SENU-530551 format. One record per residue (C-alpha): x, y, z; residue in one letter. Coordinates in steps of 0.2 Angstrom, whole numbers, padded with zeros to 4 digits, always signed. Layout:
XYZa/...
This chain:
+0446+0168+0421m/+0434+0166+0436t/+0433+0179+0449q/+0435+0173+0466q/+0423+0180+0480t/+0430+0184+0497a/+0421+0173+0510v/+0415+0184+0524p/+0421+0179+0542l/+0408+0170+0552v/+0412+0175+0570t/+0404+0166+0584d/+0399+0174+0601w/+0412+0163+0609r/+0426+0172+0599d/+0421+0189+0606f/+0420+0181+0624f/+0438+0174+0621a/+0444+0191+0617l/+0440+0196+0635t/+0453+0183+0642k/+0440+0175+0653p/+0452+0166+0664r/+0462+0182+0668v/+0446+0191+0670m/+0440+0179+0684s/+0455+0184+0694l/+0452+0203+0690v/+0433+0201+0696i/+0438+0191+0712f/+0451+0204+0718t/+0440+0218+0713g/+0426+0210+0723l/+0437+0207+0738c/+0443+0225+0738g/+0425+0230+0739m/+0420+0218+0753l/+0435+0222+0763a/+0431+0240+0764a/+0425+0247+0780p/+0409+0254+0772e/+0395+0244+0764r/+0389+0247+0746i/+0371+0244+0740h/+0371+0227+0732p/+0364+0234+0715v/+0378+0247+0715l/+0391+0234+0720g/+0386+0222+0706f/+0387+0237+0694t/+0404+0241+0700a/+0410+0224+0698i/+0402+0223+0681l/+0411+0238+0676c/+0428+0231+0682i/+0425+0215+0672a/+0419+0224+0656v/+0434+0236+0657g/+0446+0222+0659a/+0438+0213+0645g/+0439+0228+0634g/+0458+0230+0638a/+0461+0212+0634a/+0452+0214+0617a/+0463+0229+0613l/+0478+0219+0618n/+0474+0205+0606q/+0470+0217+0592w/+0487+0225+0593w/+0496+0209+0596e/+0487+0198+0583a/+0503+0195+0572d/+0513+0191+0587l/+0500+0179+0594d/+0500+0170+0577a/+0519+0166+0579g/+0517+0158+0596m/+0510+0141+0599r/+0502+0146+0616r/+0492+0160+0608t/+0490+0154+0589s/+0472+0147+0593g/+0465+0164+0598r/+0451+0171+0587p/+0462+0184+0577l/+0477+0173+0573p/+0466+0159+0569a/+0457+0169+0557g/+0440+0168+0565r/+0438+0187+0567m/+0442+0203+0558d/+0454+0214+0567r/+0443+0230+0565i/+0429+0221+0574n/+0440+0216+0588a/+0447+0234+0590r/+0429+0241+0590d/+0423+0228+0602f/+0438+0233+0614g/+0435+0251+0612v/+0416+0249+0615a/+0418+0239+0631l/+0432+0251+0638s/+0422+0267+0635v/+0406+0259+0641g/+0413+0252+0657s/+0421+0269+0662v/+0405+0279+0658l/+0394+0267+0668l/+0406+0267+0682m/+0406+0286+0683g/+0387+0289+0682v/+0382+0274+0693a/+0396+0274+0706i/+0408+0289+0705g/+0420+0297+0694w/+0435+0293+0705l/+0432+0275+0703a/+0429+0278+0684a/+0445+0288+0682v/+0455+0274+0690i/+0446+0261+0679l/+0451+0271+0664a/+0469+0272+0670l/+0470+0253+0672s/+0463+0251+0654i/+0475+0263+0646v/+0489+0256+0657y/+0487+0238+0650y/+0481+0242+0632a/+0494+0256+0629v/+0508+0257+0642v/+0511+0239+0643y/+0505+0232+0627t/+0511+0245+0615i/+0526+0253+0624w/+0533+0241+0637l/+0531+0224+0631k/+0540+0225+0614p/+0554+0236+0621r/+0561+0231+0638t/+0563+0215+0648p/+0556+0224+0663q/+0539+0225+0654n/+0530+0214+0666i/+0537+0223+0681v/+0532+0240+0676i/+0516+0233+0667g/+0511+0223+0683g/+0502+0239+0689g/+0488+0236+0676a/+0483+0220+0685g/+0484+0228+0702a/+0471+0240+0700f/+0455+0230+0703p/+0455+0229+0722p/+0459+0248+0723l/+0444+0251+0711i/+0433+0240+0722g/+0438+0249+0738w/+0435+0266+0730v/+0418+0261+0723a/+0413+0256+0741a/+0421+0271+0751t/+0424+0285+0738g/+0442+0288+0744d/+0459+0280+0744i/+0468+0275+0760t/+0484+0266+0764l/+0474+0249+0764m/+0469+0248+0746p/+0487+0255+0741i/+0494+0240+0751a/+0482+0228+0741l/+0488+0236+0725f/+0506+0233+0730a/+0504+0215+0734i/+0497+0211+0717i/+0511+0222+0709f/+0525+0212+0717f/+0516+0196+0715w/+0515+0198+0696t/+0534+0196+0691p/+0536+0179+0699p/+0519+0173+0693h/+0523+0178+0675f/+0541+0174+0674w/+0538+0157+0680s/+0527+0155+0665l/+0539+0164+0654a/+0553+0151+0659l/+0544+0137+0651f/+0537+0146+0635v/+0552+0157+0632q/+0555+0149+0615s/+0538+0157+0609d/+0544+0174+0615y/+0561+0172+0607a/+0553+0167+0590k/+0542+0183+0589v/+0555+0195+0596g/+0547+0199+0613i/+0561+0204+0625p/+0555+0194+0640m/+0568+0192+0654l/+0572+0174+0651p/+0575+0178+0633v/+0586+0193+0636v/+0594+0190+0652a/+0594+0171+0653g/+0587+0158+0665e/+0599+0161+0679v/+0595+0180+0680a/+0576+0176+0679t/+0576+0164+0693r/+0586+0176+0704r/+0573+0189+0700q/+0559+0177+0704i/+0566+0173+0721l/+0569+0192+0725l/+0551+0197+0721y/+0545+0182+0731s/+0555+0187+0746a/+0549+0205+0745l/+0531+0198+0744l/+0531+0190+0761l/+0533+0205+0772p/+0522+0215+0760l/+0508+0203+0761s/+0508+0206+0780l/+0506+0225+0778v/+0486+0225+0779p/+0488+0216+0796w/+0502+0227+0802m/+0492+0243+0798i/+0477+0237+0806g/+0467+0235+0790g/+0465+0216+0793a/+0465+0205+0808g/+0474+0189+0814s/+0464+0177+0802v/+0472+0187+0787y/+0489+0189+0795g/+0491+0170+0799l/+0484+0165+0782s/+0496+0178+0773a/+0511+0172+0782a/+0507+0153+0778a/+0503+0157+0760l/+0518+0168+0757s/+0530+0156+0765l/+0524+0142+0754a/+0526+0154+0739f/+0544+0158+0745l/+0548+0139+0747v/+0542+0136+0729l/+0551+0151+0722a/+0567+0146+0731t/+0566+0129+0722r/+0565+0139+0706v/+0578+0152+0710g/+0591+0140+0715l/+0590+0129+0700r/+0602+0128+0686r/+0597+0129+0668r/+0586+0115+0664s/+0586+0117+0645g/+0570+0107+0642e/+0552+0114+0645a/+0545+0097+0650d/+0558+0096+0664s/+0553+0112+0672m/+0541+0105+0686k/+0546+0118+0699p/+0542+0132+0687e/+0525+0125+0683k/+0522+0122+0701q/+0526+0140+0706l/+0515+0146+0692f/+0500+0135+0697a/+0502+0140+0715f/+0504+0158+0712s/+0486+0158+0705v/+0479+0149+0720i/+0490+0160+0731y/+0481+0176+0726l/+0464+0169+0727f/+0467+0162+0744a/+0475+0178+0751l/+0461+0189+0745f/+0448+0176+0751a/+0456+0177+0768a/+0455+0196+0768l/+0436+0195+0765v/+0434+0181+0778a/+0443+0191+0791d/+0432+0206+0788r/+0417+0196+0789w/+0422+0189+0806l/+0425+0207+0812v/+0408+0212+0806v/+0399+0197+0814q/+0409+0199+0830g/
């Protein structure tokens, strides 16, 4: 009888990078940077780079902890089965330790280099995503993405606080925009991958309440997003460049959401063109909206 020797896992650096969810991180970095650049006070470039680095690393740590906890669920879904843990390219303990190290390191560096208010908010965002959303909300309630949407709304608030050292109505408005943007963004995706969530028992809204209810909720949140996106202009935190851009972008968002919201059940994922269009545009929307905010601020400074 021959004794079999376990073959150690060979983990590539790209697997660790994949744990940080780089595509999601790009949006986190961008909105955090825009929150910093839109602030009325300037920050030293070195400190600004450090703050954005901390936001990126903290987001990556939270994403790694999310994948560590959900490795078994990811293995059961076609969309996520190729990730490092379900694909068997990485040990779960290494993923957990990597996530903890990134999370703790980012908060400590933010506190020492930038300020402890920004560090506390960064820590709150990590705990919100890795614990409140991943462990508590996601497996228990179809409103998981609504309540959990706060996790992705923190970056512009952190960027603003890093530059100014305080919290005003303007960064709260930016937080609220992303908070209300998240449900239609994520539910439009959930509509055409709902079979994955059903298979692993995650109570996403389309699985629990059905497509009709989900489409109505998408339309409702998109309608609320339109006036909310204009708040920075209404309170004087942004000018007409942002105001006009926000109005145009949010109207386009609402038109696409209306097409989704008024549809009957399609039944086939490959026939969900409006849902896929809304999901794709929602990413462009957030990038364009925050870019308009920075452009508006730049024009004010130059003027």
